[in-house]
Each structure stands twice: as C-alpha cells, then as structure tokens.
N, C-alpha and C positions, 0 to 999 in steps of 0.2 A: 649319630652322636649329637647331643644337644649343645648349642653354643650359648644358652641362656645364662646371664649373670656371670660372664667371664670377663675380667678386667674392664669394667664399665667405664671408669674415669679415663684411662689411657686411650681406649678405642674411640670414645666420643670426642676427646680432645684432638686426636689425629684427624678425624673426619672434619671437624670444625675448622681446623687450621688450613687443611688443604682446600676446602671449599671456599675459604675466605679469599682465595686468589681468583675466584670465578666472577663473572658479571653479577652485578648487584641484584637484578631481578631474578636470575636463576638461583642465586644463593638463598633467597627467602623460601622458595619452595623446598630446596634441599634441607635447610635447617629445620623447617617444620616437620619434614619426614623424620629427621634424626630425633627431634623431640618426641614425636609420636611413638617411635620405636622405644625410646628411653622410658616413657611413661608406662609402657607395657612390660618393662623389664627385659627388653630384647637387646642385650649387650653382647658383643662378639669379641673374639680373641683379637689381639693386636695385629697379627698377620692378616686375618680375614678383613678387619676393619680398614687396614692400610690399602689392601687390594681393592676393596669396595670404593674407598675414597678416591683412589687414583683413577679408577674407571669412571666414576661420576665426574671428576674434574676434567678428564679427557673429553667426555661428551659435552660438558658445558663450554669448555674452551673452543671445541670444534664448532659449536653453534655460534659462539661469539665471532670467530674468524669468518665463518660463512656469512653471518649477518653483516659484518664489515665489508666483505667483498661485494655483497649484493648492494649495499648502500653506495659503494664507490661506483659500481656499474650503472646505478640509477642516477648518478649526478648529471645534471644537464650540461650540455656543451657550454664553454665559457661564453658569457654574454657578448653580443656584438652591438656596438653603439649605432645609432642611426647614421651618423656621418661615415663610420667605417663600413656599414652595410652598402651605402651608395658607392663608396670608393671601390670596394671589392667587386661589387656587381658590375660596375662600369669597366673595371679591369678585365673581368671575364669576357666581356663583349669585345675587348681590344686585343685579345691574344690569339695567335694562330696555333699555339701548342695545345693539343688535346689534353695532354697530361696536366699542364699548368692550369688550363681552364677547369678541369675536373677538380683540382685542388682548391681553386678559388670558389667554385660552386659548392663544394662540400662545406666550406667555411661559412658561406653566406646564404645558401639556398636550402630550404627544408627538403627532405627526400620526396615529398609529394607536392612540392611547390608548383603553382600553375602560372603560366605566362600566356598573355593574349594581347594581340594588337589588331588593327584594322586590315591587315594584308589579305586575307585573314590568317593569322597564325594563332594556334593554341597548342601549348605543350603541357604535359604533366610529368614532373620528375626531372632530375638533373641531366640524365643522358639525353632525353628528348630536347631539352633546352640547349644543351651543348651542340647537338646536331643542327639546330636552327641557327645558332651563332656561326657555326662553321660554314653553313650555306651562304649566309650574308657576307662573310669575310671573303669567300671565293668570288662573290658577285662584285664586291668593291675592294679590291686588293689595296692594302695600305691605309684604308680609311679608318678613322678613329672617332669614338664617342667622347664628347666633352660634357661632363655632367655637373649640374649645380649642386650646391649643398641642399640637404633636404629641409622641408618644412614639416614638422611633426606634431601630432597630438594623439594621445592614447596609443593604440596599436596601429596607427595609420600614418602615412607620410606621402609626400609628393616631391618630385624633382623634375626639373626641365633638362633638356639635352640638345646638343648639336651633333650632327654626324658629318664630319669634314673629310674631304680627300686630302692626300698628302700635299697638294698645292693650296690647301685652305679653302677651296670652293666647297659650297654646301651641298651635301647629298639630301639631307632631311633635318627637320627639327621637330620636337614634340615634348610631351609631358607624360611621365609615368606616375601612376598611383599605386602605392605599396600597402600590403597588409602584412604585419609582422607577427611572428611567433613570440611566445613568452621569453625566449632566450635572445630575441633581437634578430634572428635570421628571417629571411624573406619567405613568406608562404604564398604570396600572390603578387603579381604585377599586372596591371591593366594599362596598356600603353595607348596614347593618342598621338596622331601625327598633326603637324601644323600648329598654328597659333590657336589659342583658346577662343571660343565664340565671343563676339563683341556684343555687349548689352545695347539694345536700341532704346533710345529715350524719346 
C-alpha cells in the first residue's frame, strides 16, 4: 500500500516538533532528510510519521546521552596545585598505612610516574613507589620527612627536605626535582641527597 501524499502537513509537523527536542547538530541532518522527502512528495500517515519520529528521537537522544557520558569519563582529574602536590607527596612518605599511602599516591602520582634517587632506587608506577616507601619506613621507624614549599616554573618544580628521627636527629637531607603532568600530578621525581654542590670561584 502506498503512503504517498497522505496527510502531509500533520505528519511533517509531528516529525519536526519531536526532532526539535534533539541535539542541534543531529537536528540539522534530520530536518534536511525530512525536507528531501517532502520535496519528492513522500508524505506519510500520522501514525507512521509519529512512529518514525519517535524512533529517530530515541536514536538521537541516546547518542546525546552516550556523548555526554564519554565527555564526563574523559574529564581530567581535578587539578593539583604545586603546593598541594608536595604536601600530598610528603604525606605519602610519612604514612605506615598501605591503604592511606595508596590513596595519597592516587591523588598526586600519575599511574606511570617514575621515582629515582642515588641509593640507587628507581621505581615506575604507584605500587612500586609504595613498596619503596614501606621499605624505608621499616628501616627508620617513626622517622618523618619535612618538606619545603616548592619553587616552580612551567611543568617543573623543586623542593628540599629533611628526614628526621622521632628525637629530631637527622637521617638525611636532600632536594627533589619534579616533572608535573598537565593536571598537576607528579609524573617524575629525581632525588638528590646532601647539600647542593658549591660553586668554586
């Protein structure tokens, strides 16, 4: 049975109204298709047109919702300031709790972050860094890092630190050089022990 030229005005209006609720970019394509059909005289019954419009709208809205979900999933982690990065990182080195340390490192350390120092220690990733921290804490029970505020420029910063026993005697001191990810988390730390070399004049 042919549906040509049956209630053209009503059917077209229903399709137009329903598609008007859809995302703007998808609407343009749908309206162009409707106009193309109309120019050829392809007008359908009200029931058929309503069903078609509802199906089109469902597809378009599903695409919009999926796009919104994808955009939300791709949103970067909330930015970490340089000061907060040092505070969180220093706190990770000062905790005996594996769970708390994991929480802190997730907040401040990128998944593929690299740590190295002259021990020689070199770790890649949060779990490996956490294990190195745990080993140091077992070696010096109760000792704590005291970290300076950072000096920063571009995606780099540095901070000095003291490592003190509970009686305030010094275990070590040094300086860390940081490379930061775009969201402010730490992607690399290169640590040095002792005072910086003195310039000879």
